[in-house]
LOMIKE-61502 format. One record per residue (C-alpha): x, y, z. Coordinates in Angstrom, 1 decimal, decimal comma, padded with zeros to 4 digits. Layout:
N
PT X Y Z
PT X Y Z
...
END
This chain:
490
PT X Y Z
PT 018,6 026,1 011,2
PT 017,3 024,1 014,2
PT 013,6 024,6 014,5
PT 013,3 022,6 017,7
PT 014,0 023,5 021,3
PT 016,2 021,6 023,6
PT 014,4 021,8 026,9
PT 011,1 023,7 027,0
PT 009,7 024,2 030,5
PT 006,9 021,9 031,4
PT 005,8 023,4 034,7
PT 003,0 026,0 034,3
PT 004,8 027,5 031,3
PT 004,5 031,3 030,8
PT 005,3 032,9 027,5
PT 005,0 036,4 026,3
PT 001,5 035,7 025,1
PT -000,1 033,0 027,3
PT -000,1 031,5 030,7
PT -000,8 027,8 030,4
PT -002,9 026,4 033,3
PT -002,7 022,9 031,9
PT 000,7 021,6 030,9
PT 001,2 019,7 027,7
PT 002,1 016,6 029,7
PT -001,3 016,7 031,4
PT -003,2 017,2 028,2
PT -001,1 014,4 026,6
PT -001,9 011,7 029,2
PT -005,5 012,8 029,4
PT -005,8 012,4 025,7
PT -004,1 009,0 025,8
PT -006,5 007,8 028,5
PT -009,6 009,0 026,6
PT -008,4 007,4 023,4
PT -007,6 004,1 025,0
PT -011,0 004,0 026,8
PT -012,8 004,8 023,5
PT -010,9 002,0 021,8
PT -011,7 -000,4 024,6
PT -015,4 000,4 024,8
PT -015,8 -000,5 021,2
PT -014,9 -004,1 021,9
PT -016,5 -004,3 025,3
PT -020,0 -003,0 024,7
PT -020,0 -001,8 021,1
PT -020,1 -003,5 017,8
PT -018,6 -006,6 016,3
PT -015,0 -005,9 015,0
PT -015,9 -004,6 011,5
PT -015,8 -001,2 009,9
PT -018,7 -001,1 007,5
PT -021,6 000,8 009,0
PT -022,4 004,5 009,5
PT -022,4 004,0 013,3
PT -018,9 002,4 013,3
PT -017,4 005,0 011,0
PT -018,8 007,9 013,1
PT -017,7 006,2 016,4
PT -014,2 005,7 015,3
PT -013,9 009,5 014,5
PT -013,7 009,8 018,3
PT -010,5 007,8 018,2
PT -009,4 009,7 015,1
PT -009,7 013,0 017,0
PT -007,5 011,6 019,7
PT -004,9 010,6 017,2
PT -005,0 014,0 015,6
PT -004,6 015,8 019,0
PT -001,6 013,6 020,0
PT 000,1 014,4 016,7
PT -000,7 018,1 017,2
PT 000,8 018,1 020,7
PT 004,0 016,6 019,4
PT 004,3 018,9 016,4
PT 003,8 021,9 018,7
PT 006,6 020,9 021,0
PT 009,0 019,5 018,4
PT 008,9 022,8 016,5
PT 008,5 025,0 019,6
PT 005,4 026,7 018,1
PT 004,0 028,0 021,4
PT 006,9 030,4 021,9
PT 005,7 032,2 018,7
PT 002,0 031,7 019,1
PT -000,1 034,8 018,2
PT -001,1 036,7 021,4
PT -004,9 036,8 020,5
PT -005,2 033,1 020,0
PT -006,8 030,7 022,4
PT -003,9 028,3 022,9
PT -003,8 025,6 020,2
PT -003,2 022,8 022,8
PT -006,5 023,6 024,5
PT -008,4 023,6 021,2
PT -007,0 020,2 020,4
PT -007,9 018,7 023,7
PT -011,4 020,2 023,7
PT -011,9 018,6 020,3
PT -011,0 015,2 021,9
PT -013,6 015,7 024,6
PT -016,4 016,6 022,2
PT -015,4 013,7 020,0
PT -015,5 011,3 022,9
PT -018,9 012,5 024,0
PT -020,2 012,2 020,5
PT -018,7 008,8 020,1
PT -020,5 007,5 023,2
PT -023,8 008,3 021,5
PT -022,8 006,2 018,4
PT -021,6 003,4 020,7
PT -025,2 002,1 021,0
PT -027,9 002,2 018,4
PT -030,5 002,6 021,1
PT -028,8 005,6 022,5
PT -028,4 007,1 019,0
PT -032,0 006,5 018,3
PT -032,9 008,5 021,4
PT -030,3 011,3 020,6
PT -029,9 011,2 016,9
PT -028,8 014,8 016,5
PT -026,8 015,2 019,7
PT -024,1 012,7 018,7
PT -023,7 014,3 015,3
PT -023,5 017,8 016,8
PT -021,0 016,8 019,4
PT -018,7 015,2 016,8
PT -019,2 018,2 014,5
PT -017,9 020,5 017,2
PT -014,9 018,3 017,5
PT -014,4 018,2 013,7
PT -014,5 022,0 013,5
PT -012,0 022,4 016,4
PT -009,5 019,9 015,0
PT -009,7 021,6 011,6
PT -009,1 024,9 013,3
PT -006,1 023,3 015,1
PT -004,7 021,9 011,8
PT -005,1 025,2 010,0
PT -003,4 027,1 012,9
PT -000,5 024,7 012,9
PT -000,1 025,0 009,2
PT 000,0 028,8 009,3
PT 002,3 028,8 012,3
PT 004,7 026,4 010,7
PT 004,8 028,3 007,5
PT 005,7 031,6 009,2
PT 007,9 030,0 011,9
PT 011,3 030,3 010,1
PT 010,7 034,0 009,4
PT 009,7 034,6 013,0
PT 012,8 032,9 014,2
PT 014,9 034,9 011,8
PT 013,2 038,1 012,9
PT 012,0 039,1 009,5
PT 008,3 038,3 009,8
PT 006,0 041,4 009,6
PT 002,8 040,7 011,5
PT 001,1 043,9 010,4
PT -001,8 043,7 008,0
PT -004,3 046,3 006,8
PT -006,7 044,0 005,0
PT -007,3 040,4 004,0
PT -004,9 040,6 001,1
PT -002,1 041,7 003,5
PT -003,0 038,8 005,8
PT -002,8 036,2 003,1
PT 000,3 037,8 001,6
PT 002,0 037,4 005,0
PT 002,0 033,7 004,5
PT 004,0 033,9 001,3
PT 007,7 034,7 001,5
PT 007,9 037,3 -001,3
PT 011,0 039,1 -000,1
PT 014,5 037,7 -000,5
PT 015,0 038,1 003,3
PT 011,9 036,1 003,9
PT 012,9 033,3 001,5
PT 016,4 033,2 003,1
PT 014,9 032,3 006,4
PT 013,9 028,9 005,0
PT 017,5 027,9 004,2
PT 018,5 024,8 006,1
PT 015,1 024,2 007,9
PT 015,4 020,6 007,0
PT 013,3 017,9 005,4
PT 011,4 017,0 008,6
PT 010,0 020,6 008,7
PT 008,8 020,3 005,1
PT 007,3 016,9 005,7
PT 005,4 018,3 008,7
PT 004,2 021,3 006,5
PT 002,9 019,2 003,6
PT 001,4 016,6 005,9
PT -000,6 019,1 007,9
PT -001,7 020,8 004,6
PT -002,9 017,4 003,3
PT -004,8 016,8 006,5
PT -006,6 020,2 006,1
PT -007,6 019,3 002,5
PT -008,8 015,8 003,8
PT -010,9 017,5 006,5
PT -012,6 019,7 004,0
PT -013,5 016,6 002,0
PT -014,8 015,0 005,2
PT -017,1 018,0 005,8
PT -018,5 017,6 002,3
PT -019,3 014,0 003,0
PT -020,9 014,7 006,3
PT -022,9 017,6 004,9
PT -024,4 015,6 002,0
PT -025,1 012,7 004,4
PT -027,0 015,0 006,8
PT -028,6 017,5 004,5
PT -028,6 016,0 001,0
PT -027,1 017,7 -002,1
PT -028,0 021,2 -000,7
PT -025,2 023,6 -001,5
PT -023,3 021,0 -003,4
PT -026,1 020,3 -006,0
PT -024,5 022,4 -008,7
PT -021,1 020,9 -008,0
PT -022,5 017,4 -008,1
PT -024,3 018,1 -011,4
PT -021,1 019,4 -012,9
PT -019,4 016,1 -011,9
PT -022,3 014,1 -013,1
PT -022,8 012,5 -009,6
PT -025,8 011,9 -007,4
PT -025,7 012,1 -003,6
PT -024,5 008,5 -003,3
PT -021,9 009,1 -006,0
PT -020,5 012,1 -004,1
PT -020,5 010,2 -000,8
PT -018,5 007,5 -002,5
PT -016,1 010,0 -004,1
PT -015,3 011,7 -000,8
PT -015,3 008,8 001,7
PT -012,0 007,0 000,8
PT -010,1 010,2 -000,1
PT -011,0 011,7 003,3
PT -009,9 008,6 005,3
PT -006,9 007,8 003,3
PT -005,5 011,3 003,1
PT -005,9 011,8 006,9
PT -004,2 008,5 007,6
PT -001,3 009,3 005,3
PT -000,9 012,8 006,7
PT -000,7 011,4 010,2
PT 001,9 008,9 009,0
PT 003,9 011,8 007,5
PT 003,7 013,8 010,8
PT 004,9 010,7 012,8
PT 007,9 010,2 010,5
PT 008,8 013,9 010,8
PT 008,4 013,9 014,6
PT 010,3 010,6 015,1
PT 013,1 011,7 012,8
PT 013,7 014,8 014,8
PT 013,3 013,0 018,2
PT 015,6 010,2 017,2
PT 018,3 012,5 015,9
PT 018,7 010,8 012,6
PT 019,2 014,1 010,7
PT 022,2 015,2 012,8
PT 023,8 012,0 013,8
PT 027,5 011,1 013,4
PT 027,1 009,0 010,3
PT 026,9 010,8 007,0
PT 025,4 007,8 005,4
PT 022,6 007,5 007,9
PT 021,8 011,2 007,7
PT 021,7 011,0 003,9
PT 019,4 007,9 004,0
PT 017,1 009,6 006,6
PT 016,8 012,8 004,5
PT 016,2 010,7 001,4
PT 013,4 008,8 003,1
PT 011,8 012,0 004,4
PT 011,9 013,6 000,9
PT 010,3 010,4 -000,5
PT 007,5 010,7 002,1
PT 007,1 014,4 001,1
PT 006,6 013,4 -002,6
PT 004,2 010,7 -001,5
PT 002,1 013,0 000,6
PT 001,9 015,7 -002,2
PT 001,0 013,1 -004,9
PT -001,5 011,5 -002,6
PT -003,2 014,8 -002,0
PT -003,3 015,7 -005,7
PT -004,6 012,3 -006,8
PT -007,2 011,8 -004,1
PT -008,1 015,5 -004,4
PT -008,8 014,9 -008,1
PT -011,0 011,9 -007,2
PT -013,2 014,2 -005,1
PT -013,2 017,4 -007,0
PT -012,8 016,2 -010,6
PT -014,4 012,8 -010,4
PT -011,1 011,3 -011,5
PT -010,9 007,5 -011,7
PT -007,3 006,3 -011,0
PT -006,3 003,6 -013,4
PT -005,8 000,0 -012,4
PT -002,3 -001,2 -013,0
PT -000,7 -004,6 -013,7
PT -004,0 -006,1 -014,7
PT -004,3 -009,8 -015,4
PT -006,9 -012,6 -015,3
PT -010,3 -012,8 -017,0
PT -011,4 -009,3 -018,0
PT -008,4 -007,8 -016,1
PT -010,1 -008,6 -012,8
PT -006,7 -008,7 -011,1
PT -004,9 -005,4 -010,7
PT -003,4 -002,8 -008,5
PT -005,3 000,4 -007,9
PT -003,3 003,4 -009,1
PT -004,2 005,6 -006,1
PT -003,0 002,8 -003,7
PT 000,3 002,7 -005,5
PT 000,7 006,5 -005,1
PT -000,1 006,2 -001,4
PT 002,5 003,6 -001,0
PT 005,2 006,2 -001,7
PT 004,6 007,6 001,8
PT 005,1 004,2 003,4
PT 008,3 003,7 001,4
PT 009,7 006,9 002,8
PT 008,8 005,8 006,3
PT 010,6 002,5 005,9
PT 013,7 004,2 004,5
PT 013,7 006,5 007,6
PT 013,2 003,4 009,8
PT 016,2 001,8 008,1
PT 018,3 004,8 009,0
PT 017,2 004,6 012,6
PT 017,7 000,9 012,9
PT 021,2 001,2 011,3
PT 022,4 003,0 014,5
PT 023,5 000,5 017,1
PT 022,3 002,8 019,9
PT 018,8 002,9 018,5
PT 018,7 -000,9 018,2
PT 019,3 -001,1 021,9
PT 016,3 001,1 022,6
PT 013,3 -001,2 022,8
PT 010,8 001,6 022,9
PT 012,0 003,1 019,7
PT 012,3 -000,3 018,0
PT 008,6 -000,9 018,9
PT 007,7 002,5 017,4
PT 009,5 001,5 014,2
PT 007,7 -001,9 014,5
PT 004,3 -000,1 014,2
PT 005,5 001,4 010,9
PT 006,5 -002,0 009,6
PT 003,3 -003,5 010,7
PT 001,3 -000,8 008,9
PT 003,1 -001,4 005,7
PT 002,7 -005,2 006,0
PT -001,0 -005,0 006,7
PT -002,1 -002,2 004,4
PT 000,4 -002,4 001,6
PT 001,7 -005,9 001,2
PT -001,4 -007,8 002,1
PT -003,6 -005,3 000,3
PT -001,7 -005,5 -002,9
PT -001,6 -009,3 -002,8
PT -005,4 -009,4 -002,5
PT -005,8 -006,8 -005,3
PT -003,5 -008,8 -007,6
PT -005,5 -012,0 -006,9
PT -009,0 -010,9 -007,2
PT -009,9 -014,0 -009,1
PT -009,7 -015,8 -005,7
PT -010,6 -012,9 -003,4
PT -013,4 -011,3 -005,5
PT -017,1 -011,6 -004,8
PT -017,4 -015,0 -006,6
PT -014,0 -016,3 -005,6
PT -013,2 -019,1 -003,2
PT -011,6 -016,6 -000,8
PT -014,3 -013,9 -000,8
PT -014,8 -014,4 003,0
PT -011,1 -013,7 003,4
PT -011,4 -010,5 001,4
PT -014,3 -009,4 003,7
PT -012,2 -010,2 006,7
PT -009,3 -008,0 005,4
PT -011,7 -005,1 004,6
PT -013,0 -005,3 008,2
PT -009,6 -005,8 009,9
PT -007,1 -003,6 008,1
PT -008,6 -000,2 009,0
PT -008,8 -001,3 012,6
PT -005,2 -002,4 012,9
PT -003,2 -001,0 009,9
PT -004,7 002,5 010,2
PT -006,2 003,3 013,6
PT -004,4 001,0 015,9
PT -000,8 001,2 014,7
PT -001,1 005,0 014,4
PT -002,3 005,6 017,9
PT 000,1 003,1 019,3
PT 003,0 004,8 017,6
PT 002,0 008,2 018,9
PT 001,5 006,9 022,4
PT 005,0 005,4 022,4
PT 006,4 008,6 021,0
PT 004,9 010,5 023,8
PT 006,5 008,1 026,3
PT 009,8 008,6 024,6
PT 009,5 012,4 024,5
PT 008,8 012,5 028,2
PT 011,8 010,3 029,0
PT 009,9 007,7 030,9
PT 012,6 005,4 032,3
PT 013,1 002,3 034,4
PT 010,4 -000,2 035,1
PT 007,6 002,0 033,8
PT 009,4 002,2 030,4
PT 009,9 -001,6 030,3
PT 006,2 -002,2 031,1
PT 005,1 000,1 028,3
PT 007,5 -001,6 025,8
PT 006,4 -005,1 026,8
PT 002,7 -004,4 026,6
PT 003,0 -002,4 023,4
PT 005,2 -005,0 021,7
PT 002,8 -007,8 022,7
PT -000,2 -005,9 021,4
PT 001,7 -005,0 018,2
PT 002,7 -008,5 017,4
PT -000,7 -010,0 018,5
PT -002,7 -007,5 016,3
PT -000,4 -007,8 013,3
PT -000,3 -011,6 013,4
PT -004,0 -011,9 014,3
PT -005,0 -009,6 011,4
PT -002,8 -011,6 009,0
PT -004,2 -015,0 010,1
PT -007,8 -013,6 010,2
PT -007,3 -012,5 006,6
PT -005,6 -015,5 005,1
PT -006,2 -018,5 007,4
PT -009,5 -018,4 009,2
PT -011,9 -015,5 008,5
PT -014,6 -016,8 010,8
PT -015,5 -014,7 013,8
PT -014,9 -017,4 016,3
PT -012,0 -019,7 017,3
PT -008,4 -019,2 018,1
PT -007,5 -016,9 015,2
PT -010,3 -014,5 015,8
PT -009,4 -014,5 019,5
PT -005,8 -013,6 018,8
PT -006,9 -010,8 016,5
PT -009,2 -009,3 019,2
PT -006,6 -009,9 022,0
PT -003,9 -008,1 020,0
PT -006,1 -005,1 019,5
PT -007,2 -005,1 023,2
PT -003,7 -005,3 024,5
PT -002,6 -002,5 022,1
PT -005,2 -000,2 023,5
PT -004,2 -001,3 027,0
PT -000,7 -000,2 026,0
PT -002,0 003,2 025,1
PT -003,6 003,5 028,6
PT -000,4 002,3 030,2
PT 001,5 004,9 028,2
PT -000,8 007,6 029,6
PT -000,3 006,4 033,2
PT 003,5 006,3 032,7
PT 003,5 009,8 031,2
PT 001,4 011,1 034,1
PT 003,8 009,6 036,7
PT 007,1 010,7 035,3
PT 008,9 013,6 036,9
PT 010,2 015,8 034,1
PT 010,7 019,4 033,2
PT 009,7 018,7 029,6
PT 010,6 017,0 026,4
PT 014,2 016,1 026,5
PT 015,6 015,9 023,0
PT 019,2 015,2 024,1
PT 018,6 011,6 024,9
PT 020,1 009,4 022,2
END
């Protein structure tokens, strides 16, 4: 069953339930522009390029909300969700964009410590509204995706008399309901599990923010059961939240790109098989990541360290990192299926998108594992401790935030069929930023971790050019004349 639509109308679309005053294209380029500006402001008037303070972490949620909204727009259109959106809902696309606006306003407060000191509660409240809205968007997308095959098959019963009926409608109990899911494809299931994982990650993030703002409060009994104090719970929720969100977005990107690039229905049986295998690997990775990191938060589980060596087993690979790597392996397998098609290799934009996946793996996985397996040198007392600190500062900036937003921006350009000189400019700026950021991060980590000189300049320049590429992508999308997403382009 094809859960996508070939040519949805882009001009002031009218469905049986909503009239959309703002097209998805407009919201898309607005979101790209806001996200690019927030990324640029960080380096122009914000902080030094690190990621280790409360202000920086909160500020970068403004960019994270932009990333989540872009992924939501693409999921909505790829799977044609708005054609089946409930009639009483405020359109999901609007909720996603409003979350971006509140996130950007809140981020501006955290951009300056002086501004935050004057408005300490305003920034948090603005971001909190954005968090609630994007969680609502994620939950809505999850529910709509779950029931979508049954709606398309005409077997979904929307009637409910009580909360039990409402929850029961999400579960395909009847044989006819289950039959509707036959042939939906691995990309659909990857989107479902990725959005579900993002929802769990957001709940964990709310726990962290609540304890940070109000202390143990309603979580005091839970913390006592786990044997943790407030700082212990903050530590147990911070990494699971950020890592799960990042991996969920990666899963959504792989699902979206796989459908867009046509790797699941191409001419080659081998390429189709490889693409499906990669998608199922990513599905397994997202599920395992959610289970393991969920156990870290809710059960105080400590993942084992693997492949230990050195004095006292100081060298070793974190077990949760190894689990998360499964998602990246799936992404690379899908990338291989895309690159194996000669037509795709001639498409510079799509190759650059695949390049962001490769760069993410190189920065977060390969470099991260190398450092973990050589903690004798990179640990606190080692000769390369400064290099380890540089990696800790750089890899979230480039390997997580930057490559993800760049990939989504380029996907939006591809979806809207931007062509000609505008497409070539986007590809050129994106590829230069991608290479500069990846090479700069690597050299900053392993060659010269000082915050001056040529290496540091390359690192900063690569990030700046990448955010410029996001802005250029927004301008290109705004200017293109199109009726909508064109899935027929090979």
